[in-house]
N, C-alpha and C positions, 0 to 999 in steps of 0.2 A: 289818611286814605282807609286804613283798617277801621277806624273808630266810625268814620261816616257809614261804611258799608255795614258793619255790625248794628248801627243804629237803624239801617234799612231793614236789617233781618228782624231787629226787635220790632219795629213797627209792623212788617209783615205778620210776625207772629201775633202781635196784639190783634190784628184784623181777622187773622185766622181763628184765633180763640173766641171771638165774638161770634163768628159764624158757626163755629163747634159748640157753642154754649147750649144749644138745642138738644144735644145729647147729654146733658149733665146728669138728668135724673136716671139715666141708665148705668151711671157709674162706670163709665168705660175705662179699660186699660189704655194708657197713653204710651205708645212706644215710638221713639224717634231714632232716625237713622243719622249716626255720626258721619261728618261732624256737623256741618251747619244744620242739619235738620235738629240737632240738640238744641241750637240756639232758637229755632223757631219752636220747638217743643216746649221749651222752658217756659215761653210767654204763653202758650195754650195752657199748660199745667197751672200757671198762675191764674189765668183767667177762669179756668173751670174749677179750680181748688182741689186739684187732684195731683197724685204723684206721676212721676215721669221715669221711664226705664228706657234703656239703649237697646236698638234691634241691629245687630252689626251686619251690614250688608254693603257690598263694594262693587263697583264696576271694574271690569278687566279691560285694559286697553291694549290694542294690537301693538306687536314689538315694532319700535320704531316710528309708532304713530300716538304719543301720549295724548293726544286730544281725540283719538277716535275709540270708542269702546267697542267690543266685539262680543260682549257677554256681561255677565254679573254673577256674583256668588254670595250666599248667606250661610251662617253657622248651621250645621246640621247636613253638610254636603249638599246643599241645594244649589244647583247651577243652571243658568240660562245661557244658551249658545246663540249669538245673532250671525247665524251662518251667512246671510246676505251681506252683511257688513264685512265679514271676513274675506268672503270671497271677491268683494270690491276692492280691499286692501291687499290682496294678494297673501292672505294668511292661510297656511295648509292646516288641515284637520288636525294633524299631530302638534303644530305650533300652538293652535286654538286650545287643545287640551292642556299643553304646558302652561299656556298663559293662565288659564282658569285654575290649575292646580297651584300655581305660584300665588295667586291672588288670594285662594283659600288659606294657604299656609300664612300669609301676611295678616290675614283676619284673625286667625287663632292666635296669633302673637298679640295682637291687640286687645284681645278679651280681658286678660287680667288687669290691665291698666284702666280701662273703661267701667267694667263691672265690679272689679274689687270685691269679689265674693258676694256681691249682692244678688240674692234670688230674684227671678221674675216672679210676678203674680200669676195665680192660677189663670189660663186663658180659656179653657173649656167652657163653653156655654156663656161667654161674656160678650160683650160689645167690645170690639178692639179697634182703635184708631191709630194708624200707622202714618207717621208724620215725617216728611222731608222737607227741604228748601225748594225742590223743583223736582218735576218729572218732564225731562226732555227726551230722550229716547224711550224713557219708561222701564229701562232693564232693571235698575237698582230697586225700584219699588215692585216690580214683577217678582223678583227673586225674594224680596222680604214677604210678600203676600204668601208666596208658595210655602216659606217657612213657617208662617202663623197658621195657614189654612191646615196644616197637619195636625193641629192642636183642637180642631174643629170649634172654633168660636161660634157664637150664636149669630154675631154680625161682624163684618169685617168692612172697615171704612179707610180709604186712603185720603189723606189731606195734604195739599201742597199749596204755597202761595201762587206759584207758576207752573203751569202745565202746557204743553204742546199738544195740538191736535192729534199727532201721531201717539203720544203717550195716552191721551185720553181714549183713543180707539182700542189701545192695548190693555188699558187696566179696567174699563168699565165692565167687561164680561167677567173679571176676575174678584170684583167686590159688590157689596150690597149697595154702596154709594161711593163716588168719587166727588170729593169736595175740593174746589180751588178757587182763588181769588181772580186770576188773569188766565184766559186760554187764548193762546196765540199760534199762528202757524209755527212749524218747526224751526225754520231758519230765524225768524224774529225771537222766538222763545230761546233758542241757543245763544243768539247773539246778547241778549239781555242777561242771561246766566254767566255768559263768559265775562262781560263786564263787571259783575259781581265779584267773579272769581279773581280776576285780575287785580282789583282793588282791594282785596284782603291779603295784606303782606306785612309781617309773616303769616302763614295760614294758621287756622286754628289747630291746637295741639290735643291729643288724646288726653293730656292731663287737665287741659281746659275743660274738655268735655266732661271729665269725672267730676270736677267742681261744679259744673253747670247742674248736672245730675244730682249730686248731693244737696244742692241748694233747692232745687225743684222738689226733692222728696220731702221737704217740710211741709208741704201744702195738705198732706194726709198721711195716716199712719201706714207704715210698711206692712204688706202682707206677710203672714207666716207661711204661706204656701209658696211652692216654687214649681217651675218646669225646668226640664234638662236642656242644655245647650250643647249640640255636638256631642251628645252621649255622656257628658260631665255636668253633674248638678252644679249649678252657680255658685252654691254655699260650700262647694267642695274645693275651689279652686285655691283658697288661702286658709289652711287648717287653723 
């Protein structure tokens, strides 16, 4: 089942890469959201002949409701709260704060495994493409966009194979362009995404993400410039 689902992700990444090929001459920075976003991003990097880096962003799930996100976080203490979802699930403001803080701590612990001291390229005045495997509620991509927007890129593009109509409404005002292969109503998009999620067992690990990134970085030379993640230069993580 996992092999079949990963093959589907590879195919989706190939298709997305063909769509994004029109940006090749802009030498965009490719950033993928782990974990499945990196599987997609690796195929895009291959298609464009560009390196790939990870942008850590994670949905925060309601206590006792592991399938229902109530917000999202990205490194740099960037957080988005979905107050409407929290109220619907009976999550108090203090519980939501604690959930977001715990998710941020988990994200920081993952950083050394995934980045392994690798500096991100300079983002200022560059075309930046943020890649994920899907945008269902759009929370993960929203918070990732917020983290990158602080670096003042010239152009910010969100790219996913699967996008819900809700996510599209949320993301379009925050980007110069939203690129997707399939646009579906929220419930249909969520059902399709959940089917892929259930089929990938065991789940993709951070170690596998690191290997995918290392392989994808062979497509172009590593930049000598870097930006800081959460107040720590990425190349300072491992002296």
